[in-house]
C-alpha positions in Angstrom: 27.6 14.0 -22.2 26.9 17.2 -20.2 26.4 18.0 -16.5 23.2 19.6 -15.3 22.8 23.2 -14.3 22.9 23.4 -10.5 21.0 25.9 -8.4 21.2 24.6 -4.8 24.1 25.6 -2.5 26.3 22.5 -2.1 28.8 23.7 0.5 29.4 21.1 3.2 27.1 18.5 1.5 27.9 14.9 0.7 28.2 14.4 -3.2 26.0 11.8 -4.8 26.8 11.4 -8.5 23.9 9.9 -10.5 23.9 9.2 -14.2 20.8 9.8 -16.2 19.5 10.4 -19.7 17.8 13.8 -20.4 14.1 13.3 -20.6 12.4 12.5 -18.2 15.1 11.0 -16.0 17.3 14.0 -15.4 14.3 16.3 -15.0 12.8 13.9 -12.3 16.2 13.9 -10.5 16.4 17.6 -10.6 13.0 17.9 -9.0 14.2 16.2 -5.9 17.6 17.9 -5.6 16.5 20.5 -3.1 14.9 17.9 -0.8 18.2 15.9 -0.9 20.2 19.1 -0.1 18.0 19.5 3.0 19.2 16.0 4.1 22.9 16.9 3.5 23.3 15.4 0.0 24.6 17.2 -3.0 22.9 15.4 -5.9 25.1 15.8 -9.0 23.2 14.7 -12.0 25.5 13.6 -14.9 23.5 13.6 -18.2 24.3 11.1 -20.9 23.2 11.2 -24.5 23.4 7.4 -25.1 22.4 4.2 -23.3 26.0 2.8 -23.3 27.9 5.0 -20.9 25.7 5.2 -17.7 26.2 1.5 -16.8 29.8 1.5 -17.8 30.5 4.5 -15.6 28.6 2.9 -12.7 30.4 -0.4 -13.0 33.7 1.5 -13.1 32.9 3.4 -9.8 32.6 6.8 -11.5 28.9 7.1 -10.4 27.1 6.2 -7.2 24.0 5.2 -9.1 22.2 5.7 -12.4 18.6 6.1 -13.5 17.7 5.5 -17.2 16.8 1.8 -17.7 14.4 -1.0 -17.0 15.2 -4.5 -15.7 15.6 -6.4 -19.1 18.2 -3.8 -20.1 20.0 -4.1 -16.8 20.0 -7.8 -16.9 21.4 -7.9 -20.4 24.2 -5.5 -19.4 25.1 -7.6 -16.4 25.1 -10.7 -18.5 27.2 -9.3 -21.4 29.7 -7.4 -19.2 30.0 -9.7 -16.2 28.8 -6.9 -14.0 26.7 -7.0 -10.8 24.7 -3.8 -10.9 21.5 -4.0 -8.9 18.1 -2.3 -9.1 16.9 -0.2 -6.1 13.4 1.1 -6.8 11.2 1.4 -9.9 10.3 5.1 -10.5 8.4 5.5 -13.8 7.0 3.7 -16.9 7.3 5.2 -20.3 4.6 4.1 -22.8 6.1 2.5 -25.9 4.2 2.4 -29.1 4.1 2.2 -32.9 3.3 5.6 -34.5 2.7 6.7 -38.0 2.1 10.1 -39.7 0.8 8.3 -42.8 -1.8 5.8 -41.6 -4.3 6.0 -38.7 -4.8 2.3 -37.8 -2.7 -0.8 -37.6 -4.9 -2.6 -40.1 -3.9 -0.1 -42.8 -0.2 -0.9 -42.5 0.6 -1.5 -46.2 2.6 -4.2 -47.8 6.3 -3.5 -47.9 5.9 -0.8 -45.2 9.1 0.5 -43.8 9.2 0.3 -40.0 11.8 1.9 -37.8 12.7 0.3 -34.5 15.4 0.9 -31.8 18.8 -0.7 -32.6 19.8 -1.7 -29.1 19.1 -5.4 -28.5 16.6 -5.0 -25.6 14.4 -2.4 -27.3 14.5 -4.2 -30.7 13.3 -7.3 -28.8 10.5 -5.2 -27.2 9.4 -3.9 -30.6 9.4 -7.3 -32.3 7.6 -9.0 -29.5 4.9 -6.3 -29.7 4.4 -7.0 -33.4 4.4 -10.7 -32.8 1.7 -10.3 -30.1 -0.4 -8.2 -32.5 -0.1 -10.9 -35.2 1.7 -8.7 -37.6 4.7 -10.9 -37.8 5.8 -14.2 -36.4 9.0 -14.0 -34.5 10.8 -17.1 -32.9 14.0 -16.3 -31.1 16.0 -19.1 -29.6 15.0 -20.0 -26.0 16.6 -17.5 -23.6 17.6 -15.1 -26.3 16.3 -11.7 -27.3 14.3 -11.3 -30.5 16.1 -9.8 -33.5 15.0 -9.1 -37.0 16.8 -12.3 -38.1 14.3 -14.2 -36.0 11.3 -13.1 -38.0 9.9 -16.3 -39.5 6.5 -15.0 -40.7 6.2 -11.6 -42.4 3.0 -11.7 -44.5 3.1 -7.9 -45.2 6.8 -8.2 -46.1 7.6 -5.3 -43.8 11.1 -3.8 -44.1 12.7 -3.2 -40.8 15.3 -0.5 -40.2 17.1 -0.2 -36.9 17.9 3.3 -35.7 19.7 4.7 -32.6 17.0 5.2 -30.1 17.8 9.0 -29.9 17.0 9.5 -33.5 13.7 7.7 -33.8 11.5 10.8 -33.1 13.2 12.5 -36.0 12.3 9.7 -38.4 8.5 9.8 -37.9 7.8 11.4 -41.3 10.4 9.3 -43.1 8.9 5.8 -42.4 5.5 4.2 -42.6 5.7 3.4 -38.9 8.1 4.2 -36.1 8.5 2.9 -32.6 8.7 5.7 -30.0 9.0 6.1 -26.3 6.5 8.3 -24.5 8.8 11.3 -24.1 9.7 11.1 -27.8 6.1 11.1 -28.8 5.6 14.1 -26.5 8.5 15.9 -28.1 6.6 15.5 -31.4 3.4 16.7 -29.8 1.9 13.2 -30.5 -0.3 11.7 -27.8 -0.1 8.0 -26.9 -3.8 7.5 -27.9 -2.8 8.4 -31.5 -0.5 5.4 -31.7 -1.3 2.5 -33.9 -0.7 0.4 -30.8 0.8 1.5 -27.4 2.0 -0.4 -24.4 1.1 2.1 -21.8 1.7 0.7 -18.4 3.7 -2.5 -18.5 5.5 -3.0 -15.1 8.1 -5.2 -16.8 9.5 -2.0 -18.3 9.5 0.2 -15.2 12.6 2.5 -15.2 14.7 1.9 -12.1 17.2 3.7 -9.9 20.2 1.4 -10.2 23.5 1.1 -8.1 26.6 -1.0 -7.6 26.7 -4.3 -5.6 26.9 -2.5 -2.2 25.0 0.6 -3.0 21.6 -0.5 -1.6 23.1 -0.1 1.9 24.2 3.5 1.2 22.1 5.9 3.2 22.2 8.7 0.6 21.1 6.3 -2.1 18.3 5.2 0.2 17.3 8.8 0.7 17.2 9.4 -3.1 15.2 6.2 -3.5 12.6 7.4 -0.9 12.2 10.8 -2.6 12.0 9.2 -6.1 9.0 7.0 -4.9 7.4 9.7 -2.7 4.2 11.7 -3.2 6.1 14.7 -4.5 7.7 12.8 -7.3 4.3 11.2 -8.2 2.7 14.7 -8.5 5.6 16.0 -10.5 5.4 13.1 -13.0 1.6 13.3 -13.3 1.5 17.1 -13.7 4.6 17.4 -16.0 4.1 14.6 -18.4 0.3 14.3 -18.6 0.2 10.5 -19.2 3.2 10.3 -21.5 5.2 9.1 -18.5 3.5 7.4 -15.5 4.6 6.6 -12.0 5.7 3.0 -11.4 5.0 3.1 -7.6 
């Protein structure tokens, strides 16, 4: 975990500590820091290199808010940790797709292909449900449960699944027949979403939210941040910076 570089004078401002993952969340937050400073708020962006800590820190009161997750992930955290974190506003959507450096279309996926997918339960579920919808596998999780590789009941191509930490997926693109990647990861590899074997480009169910604690919605500074994150300036920043690899959710 590292803290962001700060370039706005913070003397006399009210601190607002917000946890985020690096790309694009921390960049989007940094874009609104000057506007928040003009409102008397010192936005302190705390950058995390994993999906585990931001919610734990928020639930423990070490952050005022965080910005890195979509609702299924938040709901699973609240359920598994007995927490009561709440979404504030959706900010952006990251296309999520199946990519390959070896084949150019899904129909060419070979028998015994090795497929890398995220290891965290929510994104593993997202990956397997995509393959199920495409007819590549048949996956039948128990009612009310997330899909896991153990729930794959039909696998005609006898695909071999390997779960990797989300942070490392983009480094595995050349090592597997197919790899699931988020939009920013594909961008990091100079791969456009239209080159995916299949890509879910704008599913509002996976919009990434600003999240706070049980009483945070009534906090004026969090409200100010929410307004800026869903304002026209942020829309322009997302559209110009990420060129479709990240899209506004508002």
